[in-house]
N, C-alpha and C positions, 0 to 999 in steps of 0.2 A: 044233543051234540056235545062233543068233548073238545077241549083245548089241549089237555095234557093227560098223561096216563096216570095210573093209580099211584097214590103216595103211600107213606107208611101206615096210614089209617085205612088203607084199601079203598080210598075214595078217588074217583076221577075228577078232573077239573072241568066244570061246565064251560062251554064256549061263551055263553051269554054272561056268566059271572066274570070270567076273565076279561071279556071285552069291556064290560061296565066298570070293573074295578081299575083296570089299566087306564081307561078314559078319565075317570075321576082323578087319579093321581097325576096323569099327564096334564090335565087342565090346571090342577093346583100348581104344578111346577112351572108351566108355561105362562100362567097368569102373572108371574113375577116380571115378565118382559112383555106384557100386553098381548099375548097370543093364547089366552086360555081356551077360546073356542076352537082354535086350530089344534091345540094339544088334545082337547076332548075328542075331536073327530079322528085324529091319528090313532089315539088309543082305542077308540071304538072299532075302527076298520082294520087295524094292523094285522089281525089274524083272521080276517073275514074269509079268506080262501080255504080255511080249515072246514068250512061248511060243505065242501065238495064231498060227494059220496065216496070217491076214491080215497081221499085223505082219511076220512073216518074209518073206512075199512082197513086201511093200512096201519092206522094207529092201533087197532085191536090186534092185528097180526104182529106188529112190532112189540106190543106189550107181552105177548106170549113167547116170542122168539128172541127178545132182548136185542133187537136190531133197530135201525133207524126207520122212520116213516117213509122217507125217500120220495115224497110227493111235494113239489113246490106249492107254496101258498101265498107268499108275500106279494106276488104280482097282482092278485085280484084286487085287494084293497087299494093299492097304489093306482091302478088303472081307473077304478071307480071314483076315487077322490080327486084325480088330476084336474077335472074341470072346475071344481070349487076350491081346491087347495093349491093349484099350480105346482110350482117347484117344491112346495112343502110336502107333497106326496112322495118325494124322494126319501123322506124319513122312513116311510113304510117299506119302500123297496129295499132299503139298506139295513133294516132293523136286525137282521141276523149277520150278514156278511160285511156290512159297512156301506157308507155313502159312496156312490159311484159317480154318475154324471147325468146332466140333463139329456144328453143324447141317448143314454140308455132308457130314460123315461119316454122319450119320443118313439124310440124303437118299440117299446112295450105297447104304447098306445096304438101304433100302426098295425099290430098283429090282430089276427081274427078274434072276435069276441063271440063267435057263434056258440061256443061251449059254456059261456059264462052266465047266461041268463038264469039257468036253473040253479047255479051256485049262489048267485045274488038273491034269488027268491028264497032259497033255503036259509041264507044268513039273515035276511030281513024278517023271516018268520021267528027266528031265535031272538033277534034284537030289533024289534019293529021301530023303535025310536030313531034308528039310523036312517030310515027313509027320509026324514025331514032334512037331514044334512045334505042329501043329494039334490034337493030342490033349491039350494042356495044359488044366487047368481054366480056367474063365472068369476073365479078368483075371490069370492066373497069371504073366504075364511082367512085371507091374508091381511094383516094390518096395513093400513094405507101407506105408511112410510116404506114398507117393503116394495110396494108397486112403483115407487118413485125412484128408487136407487138400487142398482143390482148388488152392490157390495153390502148394503144394509140387508137385502134379502138373503144373500149368501150367508152372512153372519146369523141371521134369523133362522135359516134352515139348520145350521149347526146347533143352535140352542134348542130348537124344536125336536131335532133328532135326539139330542141328549135327554130331553124331558121324556120322550117316548121310550127309549131303551131303558132308562132308569125305572120308569113306571112298570114297564113290562117285566123287567128282572125282579123287581120287588114283589109284584103280585105272584109271579111264578114261584119265587122262593118261598113265599108264604104258603102256597099250596103244598109244596113238597116237604115243608117243615111241619105241616099239619096245623097251621095257624089260620084263623078266620080272617085276619086282616094283616096288611103289610106293616113291616116294621119301619116306621118313619118318625124321626125325632120331632117332637113338638117345637114350634117356633121359639127361638131363644128369647129370653128376657134381656135385651141388650142394655136396658136401663140398669138392671141388676148387675150385669157383668161390668158395666162402667163403674158402678159404685164399688164393686169388689176390687177392681183394678186400682181405683184411687186409694182405697183403704190399704191395700198391700204395698202400693208405691210409697205411701206416707210412712208405713211401718219400716220399709226398707231404708228410706232416707234417714229415719230416726235412729236406725241401728248402725249407720255408717260412721266410721272413724273420720274425724274432721277432713272433709274434702276440700276445704279452703275455697278460694275464689272461684274455682272452676265449677263447683256445685251451684254457686249463685248464677253463673251463666246458664248452666243446664236448666235450672228452675225457670229462668226467664224464657228460654227457648220453649220449654214445655208449656208454660202458661200462654205464650203467644200462639203455639200450635193449636191447643184446645180452644183458644179464643176464636180461631178461624174455622173450627169444626162446625159451627152453626151456619156457616155459609151455604149457599145453594150447591146441590150435587154438580159435579163437573170434574175437571182435571186440576189438581193442585201440585205444587212443587215445593220441596223442602231442601234448599241448598244450605247445608250446615256443615261446618268443619268436623273432622273426626274427633271423637272424644267428647262431643257436646250432648250425647245422650239420645241419638236419633232412634235407637231401638225402642225406648220407652215413649219418646215424643210422638213417633209415628203411630204406635199402637194406641196411645192416648187419643190422638186425632181420630183414628179409625173408630174406636169405641164410642167416643162422644158424637161423632158424625152419624154413626149407625143408630144411636139412641135418639138423636134429634129427628132424623129423617126416615126412621123405620126400615133401615137396611137390615137384611137377614143375617149377614155374617161379615167378618173381616178376614181377608185372605192376604197373607204376607208371603211374597215370593222373593227369594234371594238367589244370586247366581252360583254361590259356592256351598257345597254340602257342609263344609266345616262351619260356616257361619250359620247355616240353617239349623244345625244341631245346637249351636250355642244359643241362638235366639229362641228356639223352641223351648229350651229349658227355662229361660228367663220368663217366658209367657206362661208356662205351666206353673211356675212358682207364683205368678201374679193372679192367674185366673182359675187354677185347679186343673189337674190332668184330665178330668172328665170333660172339660170345655175346650181343650186344645188338641187338634189333630196334627201330628207331624207326619208328612207324607213325602217321601222321596226314595230313591233307589237304595240308600244305605240304612234305612230304618229296619231294625230287627223287632218285629212285633212279638207280643207275648205268645209263647209256644202253644198254649191251650187255655181252656177255661173261658169264662165269660169275658174277661178282659181281651183275650185274643180274638174272640168272635166279634166283639164290639169294634175293635180296631180295624179288622178286615172289612167289616160291613161299612164303616164310616169312610175308609180309604177308597173304596170303590166309587163312592158318589159324593164325597166331601160333605157328609151329613153331620156337620159340626159348626158351632157358631164362630170358631176361630181356627183357621187353618194356616199352617206354616209349611211351605213347600219350596221347590226350586223353580227358577224361571224356565228351566228345561222341561220340568213336569208340566208347568202351566201352559206354555205356548205350544209344545209338541202335542198336548191334548187339545187345545183350542183349534189347531190347524190339522188335527188328525182326522181319521174317518172311521175307525173301527169302534164298535159298540163298547168294548171293555175300556178303551182309552178315553171315550168321550162321555161316559155316564155322568161324570162330574161337571161337565162344561156348563150346564144350565145353572149351576150354583154361582156363576160369575154375575148373572143378572141380579140387579137390586142388591149389590154387595159393595163393600169398600175393598178395593184391590190396592195393596201397598207394594210397590216395586222398589225393593232396597237395592243399593249399589247399581242404580240404573245405567251407569256408564258402561257396564259390562255386557249390555245387549249387543249381539253380533251385528255388525254393519251390513253384512250380506243379506240379512232378512229384516233389517230395521224398518223399512217402509211398510211391509205387511203388518208387522207388529204394531207400529204407531197407528196405522189405519184401523186396525181391529180395536185398539184401545179407544180411539176416538169414536168409533161406531158404538162400542159398548157404552160409552159415556153419553153420547148424543141420543141413542135410541133405546137402550136396554137398562137404563136406571143404575148404571155402575159409576161410582165415584173412584177416580184413580189418583193415587198420591205417589209422586216420584221422589225418592229420597237418595241423596248422595252428597258427599263432600265435594265431588267433582261433577256437578250437575251439568249434563250435556245440554247444548243449545239446540234442542230439537226444532225450535222455531226457524232455524236456518233451512230446514227441509220443507219442500212444497206441501207435503201431506199435513204439516202442522203450522204452516206459516200464518194462517189466519185464525188459529185456535186461541181462545181465551183461557189463559192459565192464571191461577191465583197463587201467589207466594205465601207460604205459611211461616216464613221467617222475615221479620222486619229488618230492613237495612242489612242485607247479608255481607256487604263489603266491610262495614264497620265491625260486624261480628267476626269475620275472618281475621281482621287485624287484631281484634281483642283476644282472639284465641290462638294467636301465633305462639307456638312453643318450641319451634325449631329454627335453626339456621342452616341454609343450604351451602354446601361446598361443591364445586364442579371440577372434576378430575378428568378432563377431556383432552387437553393438548399440552404436552405430548401424551399419547395414549399409553397407559400402563398395560402390563400383562395381568391376566386373571390371578396368577400366583402372587404378583406384587400387591394386588388389591387384598387378597386373602391375608397376606402377611401384615399389611397395615391395619386391617380390621382386627386381627388377633391381638393387637396391642391394647385393645379395650378389654376391660374386665368382663363387661357384658355387651354383646354386640349381635345384631341381626344383619345378615347379608342376603339380599334378594337378587336372584338372577332370572333370566328369561327362559332357560331350558333345563331339563332334568340332567342333561349331560354336564352342564356347567355346575349345577348343584353337586353332582357327584364328585367333580374335580376338586371343588373347594372343601367338601366334606373329607375327602381322602387326605388332603394336605393338612387340615386341622387335626383330624383323628390320629394321624401319624405322630403329632406332637403332643396332644392332650386329649386322648379319647374320652377321659372321664368327664369333660365339660363340653363335649361336642355333640350336637344333634342336627337332624335334618328333617325337612318336610317336603313332600311332593305328592302329586296325585297318584303315584305308583303305590302309595301306602293305603291300606284299608282304613276305614273310618276309625275303628277301635285303636289302631296303631297311632293315627294322628292325634286322637284324644289323649292317649297315654303320653306322647311327646309333649304336647301342649301343657298338660298337667304338670309334668316335671319341670318344664321351662318356666312356667308361671311361679312355681314354688321357689325355684332358685332366684328368680328376679325379686320376689317379695322378700326373701331372706337375705338378699345382698350377696349371694354366692356367684362365683364365676360361671358364665354360660355363653357358649357360642352357638348360634343357630343359623344354618343356611337353608334357604327355602326358595321354592319357585313362587310365582305370583299368587298362589292360593292363599297366602297369609295376609294379603293386602286388604281385602274387602271385609272389614268389620271384625277380624279376629282380635280379641281383646288381649294384647300383650303390650308391655311398656318398657322399652329399651332406652338407655341413654344415648346410644349411637346406632344408626342404621346406614348401611351401605347399599345403594341400589344401582344395578346395571341400567344403562341408558334404556329408556322405555317411553311409551306414550305418556303424555303429561298427566293423564288421570291416574296411571299406575305410579308415577313418581309421587304424586300427592297422597295417594293411598298408602304407599310405603312410609311416607313421612308421618302418617298417622299412627305408626307403631313406635314412634320416638317421643319420649316425654309426654305420653298420652294423657296422664293425669295432671300434668303441669305442676307436679310436686317436687321435681328434681331441682337442685340449685342451678340457676342459669338456664340456658336454652339447650334443647336437645340438638344432636348433630346428625345431619343427613348429608351423606357424600354420594353424589351422582357421578358414576364413573363409566368410561367407555373403553373397556379392555380390548386390545387389538386381536386377541385370540379367543374371543367368546364364540360360542356356537351361533349359527344363524337362526333367528326366530322365523315364524311363518311370514308370508308375504304381507298379509294384512297388518301384522304387528309392525313390520318395517315401515309401512306407510305412516303409521302413528308416530314412530320414532322420527321420521323425516319431518313431519309437521311440528313436532316438539322442537326440533333443532331450529326451525324457522322462527319460533316465537319465544323460546325460553333459553335460559343460560346466559353466558357472557355475550354481550352485543358488540358489534364491530365499533360502534361509535362510543363505546364505553358504558359501563354499568352492567347490571345483571338483572334479569327478570326471572322470578321464581314461579313455580307452578301454582301457587295459591293466589296469584294475581287474577282476580275474577274477570275484569275486562279483557285481558289478554287470553284468558282461558276461553272466552266466548269466540274470540277471533281464531283461536286454535281449532275449535270445533268446526267453524266454517271452512277452514283450510282442509281439515281432515275429511269432511264430507265431500268436498270438491275433488280432492285427490283420489279418494276411494270410489268416486262416482256413485255415492250412496243413493242419490235421487233416481238415477237411471240405470243402475246395475242390471245386467241381463237376468240374473236369478230373481231379483225382487220384482222386476217388471213382468216376467213370465208368470210368477205366482199370482200377481194381481190380475193379469189377463185371464188366467185360468179360473180365478175366483169369480170374475165377472161372467164367465161362461158356465158357471156352476159345474165345473169339472173337478170334483173333489179328489178323484184318484190322481189327477195330474198335479194338484197342489201338494198332496201328501207323499206320493210316490215318484213324481216327476212325469213330464210329458212323454208320450211315446215317440221314439225315433227309430228309423231303420238304418242299420249299419251295413254297408257293402251289399245292399240288396237283400239282406237277410230278413228274418222276422223282426217285427217291431219290438223294441225293448224300452223299458222306462229309464229315462235319464235322471238318475238320482242327484246329479250335480245341480239340477234346476228345481229340485223339490224343496219344500219347507223342512228344514232340519236345524235345530238349535246347535247341535254338535255334528260335525262331519266325520269325526273319527268313529270307525266301526270297532267297538271294543268286544273283548271276550270275557265273560264272567269268570272270576277266579275265587277260590275259597281259601281264606286264611284261617288255619285251625287253632292258632295259639291264643285266641281271645274268647272263645266260647267253648266250654267243655262238651257241648252237644255236637259240635261240628264234626269231629272225628267219628263219632258214633253214627251220625247221619250218612257220612261218606261210606262207612263200612256197610251200611244197609243198601246204599246205591250200588256198591261194588257187588254185593251178594245178588241183587236183582239182575245186574248185567251178566254175572256169571251163570245164573240160572237160565237166562235167555240164550246165552251162548251154548250151553249144554243142550238145550232144547233144539237149537238149530243144527247142532252136530248130530243129534239123534235122527 
């Protein structure tokens, strides 16, 4: 019996070979989170329905006519395993189209099984060892922790599904590539990577031109971080001011922790693509390009050849010891349901996950995110490190109120005071106009002005460009990645050389972008954004005196989104000039903690409708409702998915665009696409 049609070597894929190879791979992947036997069973039974005579006959017919087989097969294995694998059998039911819901599994079990006995007998003749699995006690393949907690089981199903679809894809690809075994990277030598990182870091520090006192602070923070890396796996927190070297300290912690505890990989997730690109290059320099996978929507992989093939293969399932990605890619995959999206998810188990700039996680889905991170840490061998200069007080939320967290920075209050390199000025009352702010900022030879909307950035840019276009630049998410990189390169060069430069930007520049201005003007914003913007002023601590940060509240600024306005209101309540006298700045850590409590209360983070609906649907094992939204009927019509209650890191529906000025291949590829479309149009007219 066959599992797949002929490959380039004119060989069909034996069903027994495919079942056993997929089972072995799925067991290997699922063993990382204590579910190896479940993974093995899922792999063995996932294509069991292909043993039906109808499917086999249609495979041969499809092979000669170049059509689809057109006979369902996934239902058989899911139904047979349900008794011993419970909700885990949803992985088989969804291994082509995606995870659905427990109700679909119940409906499947309730259907007639009269026609299945002959199929099962045929499959067991091909794979006789599968019979032993069916004799297990009810639910016997599920780890004990899954049977005690629904959310743990839901997360486990996601990881098991990922392990299955990755194993299935790898074995199928090996067949069609004419290879005898799947292409899986050997387990990384994390001890060797740690040594390489340390060697390169030392070489980098030795080559730096005198960093002064700030390099001493960075070294202290780094040594403290790696000192904590030998601690037990769990959730760690690194509250450290901007410019203190979190990029290297976090990676150092991750690599040392992985080497000590046998973790398979380090995964770094950053909220902004600009920072992801910047950090990925740093890590490539430290660890070698072959050991670092950068994966997000703006990556341009090698066009062809072995490098291109390796990148595409690794990006599909994160088969790399060090991964740099975005929080959008990470969490949309974790809470997704489609095979292509979730192949990589099992790599989160037994890994070190570093969440950089963690303050940027969206409040509307923060509870499911924190619950999943806690579940990964408690049950699936994942160590989580949260890094940020504006460390959120997640312990104020119920989902983490009793969670034990370890600080990897000793005495952060003293560290923040020691690292203070800026003075804040508050331009709030009377309110200026945005034009007045732009005029005042332009008096500085080198200045960064950060606003909350693209419209405001455009207004400032036009005012500056009308006066001095040769020293004026802007940054926003409307620019492609290559354009942003070009602007930042020019701005950094001018800063280093002491030449005049004015840069207006939206908040994308705040989280980790390595620029160092003497003066920063920041539109009134949530406290974490104010502090992040301040991190772009006197970043290296090498300028005479203190950097200048002006927080302004222009009367004619555009209105930011509602959630952002809640953060601004909470900031006004805690920071800036106080009625009784005195000023509280955003780097006051005790006040920052109180600010987060207020922010979570005013935004109803604990009990928001969206977060609660996602959690309830997770408990019901309704994966479609989590990813696509629950079904709702409008005006008595057909039920539709309510996307406003789905898990989405970004609510904006974007349209892909092609910028042709940065890659000579772009215009050529567009011409090829136009030619294809023209041919299709001519064919339709004929």
